N, C-alpha and C positions, 0 to 999 in steps of 0.2 A: 800616175804620180806615186812615188814611194816616199815615205816620211819616217825618219828616225830621229829620236831626241835623246839627249843625255843631260843630267844635271848632277854635279858632284860638289860637295862642300870644299874639297881641296884639303891640303895638309896643314894649313895655318889657322884658318878661321874656325870658330866654334859654330857659327850659324851660316845658313845659306840664304842670301838676300836676292838671289836670282829667281825669276818666275818666267814661265813659258806659256804661251797661248797657242792652241791649235784648233782652228775651226776649219777642218778639212772639207773641201779642197781649196778654199778661197783665202782664208786669213790666217797669218802666222805672225807672231810677235814675240819679242824678248824684252824683259825689263830687269835692270840691275840696280838694286836699291842702294841708297846711301843714308846714313843717319845713325844716331846713337841707339844702343840696345837693339831691339828688333824693329825700330822705326823704318829702316830701309826696306825690310821685308814687307812691312805694311804698305809702303809706297809702291813697291813693285807689283804686289798682288792687287791692290786697289786699282792701279792704272789698267791692269789687264781685265779685271772684271768690268771696269767702266768701258773699255774698248769692246769687250764682248757684248755688253748690253746695247752699245750703239751700233753694232755691226749690221742690223737689219736696214739701217739707213743707206748703207753702201749698196745693198741689193736693189734698192729703189732709185739709185742715182744713175743718170745717163753717163756714158763714158767720158764725155767732155767735161763733166762736172766732178769727176772723182778726185782730181787733185785739190781743188778748193774745198771739197767736202771733207777729205781726210785732214787737211790742215785745220779746218774748223773743229773737227772731232778731237784732234790731239790737243788743241788749245783748250777745249772744254774739259778734257781729262786733266790738263795741267791745273785748271782752276779747282777741280775737285780735290786734288792732292794738296794744293796750296791751302785751301780752306780747312781741310782736315788737320794739317800741320799747325795751323794757327789756333784751332779750337781745342786741341788735346795737348796738354803740357808735355807728355812723354814723347810726342811726335814732332815737337818743334824742331825745325831745321831739316826734316826728312825730305828726300827727293828720290828721283829714279831716272835712269835712262829709259828710253822707249824707242825701239827700232822694229820695224815690221814690213811686211809686204802683203798687198791684196792682189790676188791673181784673178783676172776676169774670166778665165777659161777660154779666151780667144787669142792667146799669145801675148797678152800685155800684163805687166806687173806694175803696181803702183806702190812705190816705196815711201815710207814716212819714217822720220829719224830725228831724235834729239839725244845728244850725249855721245858716249864713246863705245857703245855696243855697235857691232858692225854687221853689214851684209856683204858677203863675198859672192862672186859668180865664177864658177869654173866652166870654161867653154873651150873645146878643142885643145885641152891640155894646158890652157893658160888661165891663171887665177888673177882676178881683178877685184879690188875693193870698190864697191859701188857707193858706199857712204863715206862721208868725211867726218873725222873725229872732231867733236866740239870740245876741244881741250886746248890748253896753252901749247902743248907740244904739237898738236894737230895744226894749229895756226902757224907755228914756226915752220913746220914742214911744208905747208901750203904756200908760204911766202918764200920758200927756197933758202931759208936761213940755216936749216940743219938738214942732214941727210936722213934717209930712212933708217940707216944703221944707228945714227946718233939718236933718233927718235925712239928706237926700241929700247935703248939703255938709259934714256933720259930720267933723271931723278924726280921730275915733276910731271911725269906722263899721266898721273891720275888726277891732275888739277883740271876740272871741267870748266868750260865757259858757258855751257848751257845744260840744264837738266829740267825734268818735269817736277813742278811743285815748289820750287824755291822762290819764284816770283809770281805776281798775279797774272802775268802773261808770258809767253815764250815764243821765240821764232822757231818755226818747224820747217825742216827740209822735206819737201814732197816732190817727187818726180816720177815720170813714166819711163819704163824700160821694156824692151822686147824680150820675151822668153821663148826659147826654141826647145824642141825635143832633144834630149841628151844633156841639157844644161843641168848643173848641180848648184843649188843655192845653199849657202851656209850663213845662218843667222847665229851670232855668238856674242857672249859677254867678253869683257876684256880679260877674264880669267883664263881664256884660251889664247887670245891674240897677244897678251902680254907675256905669255910663256913660250909661244912658238912663233918664229918668224914666218913671213908669208911663204917663202920657198919650202919650209918644213910642212906647213899646212897643205900646200899644193901637192907635195909628194905623197902625203898620206891620203888625200882625196882621190888620187889617181889609182889607188889600190882597188882590188876587186872586192865587191860585197859591201853594201851600205852598213850593215851591222859591224863588220870588221873594221871599216873606216871609222865608225863612231867609237868603238872600243879603243882603237889605236890613237885617236885624238885625245881621249881622256888619259890614257896611259902615258902618252908622250908629255902632256901638260903636267901631269903629276911627277914624272921623272925629271922635268925641268924645274921643279920646285913647288908647284901647286900652291902658289902664294895667295890665290883668291879663289872664289867659287868658279867652277868650270861648267858652263852651260851652253848648249847649242841645239839648233834644229837643222837637220839636213833634209833638203827637198830635191829629189831627183825627178826631173821631168821625163818620165818614161811612159809606157803604155799601160801600166798597172792601174787599176781603179781603186784599190784599197790601200790605206796607209799602213806602214809597219812602224809601230811606236810603242814606247814604254812610258806612257804618261796618261794623265787625265786631261780633260779639256783645258784646264789651267793647272799647271804643275808647279808646286813649290814643296820644299822639304820641311818647313817649320810651321809653328803656330803663329799665324800672321796677325792675330788680333789682340794678343795679351802682352803687354810690356814685360820683359824679362831682364832684370838688371844683371844677370849673370852672363848675358850675351855680349860679344865684342862688337865694336862699331866697324862700319865699312872703312876701307882705306881711301875712298873717294873724298875729294874736297872741291869746293867751288873756288875758282880762281879769283884773286883780288880784282875788283873792277867789274865783276860780272853782275853786280847789282844785288847779289844775294848775301844776306847778313848771316851766313853760316860758315864763314871761312874756317874758323877754328872752334866754333861752338857746337858743331853738329855731333860731337862725341859726348857732349854733356848729358 
């Protein structure tokens, strides 16, 4: 398995609210925070530290119990973020996406997902999005009311219907998938997928060299506008035993613990009717 990661603030935002978790070779996750000042970054980092601390439970879990165990862990993380947001005034209304995969080393991957960060699979030259965006536009697309092209340019595509930490409980998508040698997995924030269409991502992923692919993804997203933080993890299922990465165990680019009123808020919003009282207040 070879692993390459990148995280870039982009061209527009002053701070990076994306965080990445790598517990090679089993657990990989991405979190894209939302909230005023640096609260989104706090939410994303805290969610991944909570996931890291809970990861030993996965090692002790039978395969048939991994799906319910992951669902329970993510709901527990949701409660941690929710209580932190409620207890610290500067963090009121914060939340985060959380998308990841647990690889059992025996050809199975267990995907967990809340929000609009994505997991893609490139296999035999074909790119497929494994996760479903928890957003207004994602729902419209799933219902066949808009096309993929319309979804890409939709003005409300950052309106989430689910996120970690904005309600006391959250519905979590968890499912099992089969992973084969030669597969390439891409975990990414919407700073990548909002800038590049799926066919553009696929064409770049098909290029030679994982480091080159990673550089080209960042450069292409920046060239397309770089309107949000750009972060991703590339996981190539090859026969190499060591990861190739430019990251710490948990990667973030800012100071996630101290409120900074000079920082700009995330562009994400909770959709009306989602049950979260942060529709327009999360930038306060």
